[in-house]
N, C-alpha and C positions, 0 to 999 in steps of 0.2 A: 500286922494288921490282921485281925481275926475275922473269919467269914461267917455270916449267919445265912441260913437257908432262906431267910425272909428277905434277904437282899434281892434286887432285881438283876441277877446275873444271867448272862446268856449261855454260858458254858459251865458245866458241872463236872466235878471229879467223881469217881466211884463212890467215894464217902458221902459227898453231897447228894449224888443222886439217890443213894440208899436212905439217907435221911428224909429226903424230899417224898420218896415213895413208901417210906416205912418198911423197907426190906433190908435184908443183910447185904453186906458188901459183896458176899460170895454169890448171892442170887443175881446181883447186878453183873458181876463178871460172867456168870453163866449165860445170862441174857445176851450180853455183848458178844460172847464167843460164839453164840447160836445165830447171831445177826438180827436179834429181835429188838434191840436198841440200836438205832444207827449212831455210831461213834467213831472216833479216830484214836487209834493207838499211837502215841507219840513216845518213842523209846519203850519203856515198859509200863507206861501209865496210860489209861484211858481217859478220854474227854468225851463228854456228850452235850448236845444242844439240848437247852432246857425244853424247848419246843417238842423235841423228839421224845423226851422223858415223859412230858405231859401227855403226849400222844397215847401212851400206854394206858393212861387213865380214861381217855376218850374212846378207846378201842379195845376193851378188856377181852374181847374175842381172841386177840392175838396171844394171850397167855393162857388160854384155857387148856391147850394140849401140849404145853411146853413141859419137857422133862427137866425138872430143877433138881433132880437127884445128883449126887456126886458123880461125875463121869470119869 
């Protein structure tokens, strides 16, 4: 079964969150590691609530002072 970001899914993978926000997967991982996107790490994979990812669009001030450079 192939996934489309247009589907009404409640949980997103790193790749899906990146596609949804039009950011790189690395940026999503950095945001997750800094605690700016609430998510759950299951094994070595992250999962994010779609509402939490959408919240970044509703509150862009969260991202204004984020260091997205390689750490």
